[in-house]
C-alpha positions in Angstrom: 45.0 188.8 111.1 48.5 187.2 111.2 48.8 188.0 115.0 45.6 186.1 116.1 46.5 183.2 113.8 49.9 182.9 115.4 48.4 183.3 118.9 45.8 180.6 118.2 48.4 178.1 117.0 50.7 178.9 119.8 47.9 178.5 122.3 47.1 175.1 120.7 50.7 174.0 121.1 50.8 175.3 124.7 47.6 173.4 125.7 48.7 170.2 124.0 52.1 170.4 125.6 50.9 171.1 129.1 47.6 169.2 129.3 48.9 165.7 130.0 51.1 166.7 132.9 48.6 169.2 134.3 45.7 166.7 133.9 47.6 164.1 135.9 47.8 166.5 138.8 44.1 167.0 138.9 41.5 164.7 140.6 40.3 162.3 138.0 36.7 163.5 137.7 37.3 167.3 137.2 40.5 166.4 135.3 38.6 164.4 132.8 36.0 167.2 132.3 38.6 170.0 132.0 40.8 168.0 129.6 38.0 166.8 127.3 36.2 170.1 127.1 39.5 171.9 126.6 40.8 169.5 124.0 37.6 169.7 122.1 37.6 173.5 122.1 41.3 173.6 121.1 40.9 171.1 118.4 37.9 172.9 116.9 39.5 176.3 117.2 42.7 175.1 115.6 40.9 173.4 112.7 38.9 176.6 112.2 41.9 178.8 112.1 43.7 176.5 109.6 40.5 176.5 107.5 40.4 180.3 107.4 44.0 180.5 106.4 43.4 177.9 103.8 40.4 179.7 102.4 42.5 182.8 101.7 44.3 180.6 99.1 41.3 178.6 97.9 39.3 181.8 97.3 41.9 183.0 94.8 40.5 180.4 92.3 38.2 182.1 89.8 35.4 179.6 90.3 35.4 180.2 94.0 35.9 183.9 93.7 32.8 184.1 91.5 30.7 182.8 94.3 31.6 185.8 96.5 32.1 187.7 94.3 35.5 189.2 94.7 38.6 189.7 92.6 41.2 186.9 92.9 43.9 189.4 92.0 42.6 191.8 94.7 42.6 189.0 97.3 46.2 188.1 96.4 47.1 191.8 96.7 45.5 192.6 100.1 45.6 189.2 101.9 47.9 189.3 105.0 48.5 185.6 104.7 51.4 184.7 102.3 50.3 182.5 99.4 52.7 179.7 100.4 51.4 179.6 103.9 47.8 179.5 102.8 48.6 176.7 100.3 50.3 174.8 103.0 47.3 175.3 105.3 45.0 173.9 102.5 47.2 170.8 102.3 47.2 170.4 106.1 43.4 170.8 106.2 43.0 168.0 103.7 45.4 165.7 105.7 43.7 166.4 109.0 40.2 165.8 107.5 41.4 162.4 106.0 43.1 161.5 109.3 39.9 162.3 111.3 37.8 160.1 109.0 40.4 157.3 109.2 40.4 157.3 113.0 36.7 158.1 113.6 35.2 155.5 111.3 36.7 152.4 113.0 35.5 153.8 116.4 32.0 154.2 114.9 32.1 150.6 113.6 33.3 149.4 117.0 30.4 151.1 118.7 27.9 149.7 116.2 29.4 146.3 116.8 28.8 146.7 120.6 25.2 147.7 119.9 24.7 144.6 117.7 26.3 142.2 120.2 24.4 143.6 123.2 21.1 142.6 121.6 22.0 139.0 122.4 23.0 139.6 126.1 20.5 137.9 128.5 18.2 139.8 130.7 17.0 143.4 130.6 18.7 145.0 133.6 22.0 146.9 133.7 23.9 143.9 135.1 24.6 140.9 133.0 26.4 137.8 134.3 27.9 135.7 131.5 28.7 132.0 132.1 32.3 132.0 130.8 35.8 130.7 131.7 37.2 134.1 130.6 38.0 136.4 133.6 36.5 139.7 132.6 34.3 142.6 133.5 33.4 145.6 131.3 30.8 148.2 130.6 29.3 148.6 127.2 29.3 152.2 125.8 25.9 152.6 124.1 23.3 155.1 125.4 21.9 152.5 127.8 25.0 150.7 128.6 25.2 147.5 130.6 27.7 146.0 133.0 29.0 142.6 131.9 30.7 140.3 134.4 31.8 136.7 133.9 31.2 133.8 136.3 34.9 133.0 136.3 35.7 136.4 137.7 32.9 136.3 140.3 34.1 132.9 141.5 37.7 134.1 141.9 36.8 137.1 144.0 35.4 137.5 147.5 32.2 139.3 148.3 33.9 142.6 149.1 36.1 142.4 146.1 33.0 141.8 143.9 31.6 145.0 145.3 34.7 146.9 144.2 34.5 145.5 140.7 30.8 146.3 140.3 31.2 149.8 141.8 34.0 150.5 139.3 32.0 149.4 136.4 28.9 151.2 137.7 31.0 154.4 137.7 31.8 153.9 134.1 28.1 153.5 133.4 26.7 156.3 135.6 29.2 158.9 134.4 29.2 158.0 130.7 32.9 157.5 130.7 32.8 156.1 127.2 31.5 159.4 125.8 34.2 161.4 127.6 36.8 159.1 126.1 35.2 159.3 122.7 35.4 163.1 122.9 39.1 163.1 123.7 39.8 160.6 120.9 37.9 162.8 118.4 39.8 165.9 119.5 43.1 163.9 119.0 41.9 162.8 115.6 41.3 166.4 114.5 44.5 167.7 116.2 47.4 165.1 116.4 49.1 167.2 119.1 46.3 166.1 121.4 47.1 162.4 121.3 48.9 162.5 124.6 46.0 164.3 126.1 43.6 161.6 124.9 45.9 159.0 126.6 45.7 161.0 129.8 41.9 161.1 129.6 41.8 157.3 129.2 43.8 156.9 132.4 41.7 159.6 134.2 38.4 157.8 133.5 39.8 154.6 135.0 41.1 156.5 138.0 37.7 158.2 138.3 36.0 154.8 138.5 38.7 153.6 140.9 38.0 156.5 143.3 34.2 155.8 143.1 34.8 152.2 143.9 37.0 153.0 146.9 34.4 155.4 148.2 31.6 152.7 147.7 33.4 150.2 149.9 35.0 152.9 152.2 38.4 151.1 151.9 41.1 152.4 149.5 43.4 149.4 150.3 40.7 146.9 149.5 40.1 148.7 146.2 43.8 148.7 145.4 44.1 145.0 146.3 41.1 144.1 144.2 42.5 145.9 141.2 45.8 144.2 141.5 44.2 140.8 142.0 41.9 141.2 139.0 44.8 142.2 136.8 46.7 139.1 137.9 43.6 137.0 137.2 43.0 138.5 133.8 46.7 138.2 132.7 47.2 134.8 134.3 44.0 133.2 133.1 44.1 130.6 130.3 43.0 131.8 126.8 39.2 131.6 126.6 36.7 132.5 124.0 36.1 136.3 123.8 33.0 137.6 125.6 30.1 138.6 123.4 29.6 142.3 123.7 33.2 143.2 124.7 35.2 144.6 121.8 37.8 147.3 122.1 35.1 150.0 122.5 34.0 148.7 125.9 35.5 150.0 129.2 37.0 147.4 131.5 38.6 147.3 134.9 42.1 146.3 133.8 44.3 148.5 131.5 48.0 149.1 130.9 48.5 151.3 133.9 47.4 149.0 136.7 50.6 149.6 138.9 50.1 153.4 138.7 46.4 153.1 139.6 47.2 150.8 142.5 49.8 153.3 143.9 47.2 156.1 143.5 44.7 154.1 145.5 47.2 153.4 148.3 47.8 157.2 148.6 45.3 159.6 150.2 42.4 160.8 148.0 43.5 163.5 145.5 43.1 167.1 146.4 41.4 169.8 144.4 43.9 172.0 142.5 42.1 175.1 141.3 45.3 176.7 140.0 46.1 173.7 137.7 42.6 173.7 136.3 42.7 177.5 135.8 46.0 177.1 133.8 44.3 174.7 131.4 41.2 176.9 131.1 43.4 179.9 130.4 45.2 178.1 127.6 41.8 177.0 126.2 40.3 180.4 126.3 43.4 182.0 124.6 43.0 179.6 121.7 39.3 180.1 121.4 39.4 183.9 121.6 42.2 184.0 119.1 40.2 181.9 116.7 37.3 184.3 117.2 39.7 187.2 116.3 40.8 185.3 113.2 37.1 184.9 112.2 36.5 188.6 112.6 39.7 189.4 110.6 38.6 187.1 107.8 35.1 188.7 107.7 36.7 192.2 107.5 39.0 191.1 104.7 36.3 189.6 102.5 33.8 192.4 103.2 36.4 194.9 102.1 37.0 192.9 98.9 33.3 192.7 98.3 32.9 196.4 98.6 35.9 196.9 96.2 34.3 194.5 93.7 31.0 196.3 93.9 32.6 199.7 93.4 34.6 198.4 90.5 31.4 197.0 89.0 29.5 200.2 89.3 32.4 202.2 87.8 32.5 199.8 84.9 28.7 200.2 84.4 29.0 204.0 84.4 31.8 203.8 81.8 29.6 201.7 79.6 
């Protein structure tokens, strides 16, 4: 049981270390999918492995052992996991659970806030034009999201540039980018080693929308120029009232990596890299399969303890 535990944890570290760099080498659409699915699987497998290790210590408490039933002394005698390591895993599990709740609850509140604000947006279609001096465009993340664009931004851009902005936001809406990003953030909340991976996913969904916008207008230089112009407009605009419906949970056109995204649009379209994707998949499968081996080892351990307990109980009954 120790070997699969060590393998699962090592695979988790290997995925977390390699995923950001490998993910940046992939085209943004498949890169997002591979990173989010892999991060979710690795986070779940790691949490499960830590939970199994922790249970070998928690189960030594008489009140827990009585639910089995098994002998606490017998578990301490045959468990391959040292008591100190199992106790440390119990503490780590509590810390990870608290961290997940602390990070997930604000995100849930932000999404609820978006839902509440969007009730007041005018019209019923997917596109909402808000009369505002704020230069902004974003997509709301609820199940039936909407694209919100301000009149100030529309006035500042030409017709083709408006097409780029709307195509970018439509990509966020059509491909449910907010949900992919939420999955990466949840995985990072469960496993802190995946925080850089979640940042890579945040960049990848913006690059995904950039590529869709460039294809929609059939002009990568126009898409790059529009992104740069919009960033300058957003950062150079006077302070205006915040747009109703646009809290941190919404996906917008401008982020902290505009120069890198502009450079990517000025380059040729990204090529498929099956070897890079395969490397991430291999690390994910190693972690998941090792977690399955831990689960089987835990079952064998406690089944053996249960059989020993039942034999001891029968022997005690015969003596009486």
